[in-house]
N, C-alpha and C positions, 0 to 999 in steps of 0.2 A: 504494500500500500504506500502511496506517495506521502512523503513527509508533510506536505501541506494539508492533506486530509486529516492526519493525526493532529497537526497543530490547530486546525480549526475545531476539531472534536474536543480537544482539551483546553480550548480558549487561549492557546499560546499565540494565535494569529487571528486577525480580524478579516472579515470578508474583503475589505479593501486591500489588505496585504495579499490575499489569494488572487484577487483580480490582477494585481501587479505581477505576481508569479506567473500567471497565465500569459501576460504580455511578454514576459521574459522567456516564455516556453519552458518554465520550470515545473509547470503543472498544466493539465489539460482538462477540458470539459469531460473527457472520457474518464479521467481519474476521479473527478467529482461524482460522476454517475456511479462508479464502482463504490465510492464512499456512501452514497445514498442506498445502494443495494445492500451494503453490509451494515446499514443503520449507524454509521459513524457521523454522518451529517444529515440534515433534514432536506426534504424537497424544497422547503422555503429558502434555505441557505443556497441551494443549487440555483434557484431562480434569481435570488438577489445577486449572485455572483455572475451568472451567465446571461441573465435577462430573458431566459427561456424556461418554460415549464418542462418538467421531466416527463 
């Protein structure tokens, strides 16, 4: 699992930080989707970060 998913799950990172990580290609929407599937982040967090519903 991507570091940023764990960081978001444990409140070590904010959604804005994850958005920046996506811009730097350090995390991807696919990584976020896997995080939702494993219940590490919520669908609402996914939507807030990507702007798209899962």
